[in-house]
N, C-alpha and C positions, 0 to 999 in steps of 0.2 A: 433627036438630040435632044429634046424639049419629055419623051418618055424615058430617058435617065434619068433626070430629076424627079421621077412621080415615083416611080419604086423605093420602100423601108429606108434603103441607103442611100442615095444617090440625094433624097430627100433633106436628110441631115447635112448631109456635104453641103447643099445649096445651103441649107439655115445657117450653118456658119459660117459660111462664107461672105451668106446677107451681115448676120452679124457682126463679124467684121469689119465690115464694110461700112458697115450706121456708124460700130465706132470708132472708128478711125475720123469720119465726118466730125462726127459731136463732138472729138476730140481736137480738130483743127479751128470751127467754128469758136470754141471754148479763149482758145489760144487767141486767136483771133479776135477776140472782145476785151479779151482782159489788156490786148495792148489798146486797143481803142481805149476802156476806160483808165486804161493808164497816162493816155495823151490827153483827155478832157480834163483829168485831173493838173495837167501841168499846165494846162490852156488855164484853167480857174486865180491855181495858185499864181501866175503871172499876172492875170487881170486882176485877183488882190491885193497886189504887191504896189501896182501902177497905181491902183485909190490909196491907199496908203498915203505914195509918195505926195500924190497928189492932196488929198486931206492934210498934211504936213504943211504944206508951203502957205 
């Protein structure tokens, strides 16, 4: 099985599959990171609003 990937054509197929897998993983991590940053931004905004309300009393 591994000997199949050692041939020129087989190696190119293996390399292409690995690049696709890595690209997919990076896309998933990027999208998950954006969602997390958005959540932190919302939390900070709510905290700021509470501080403004407390300061205006």
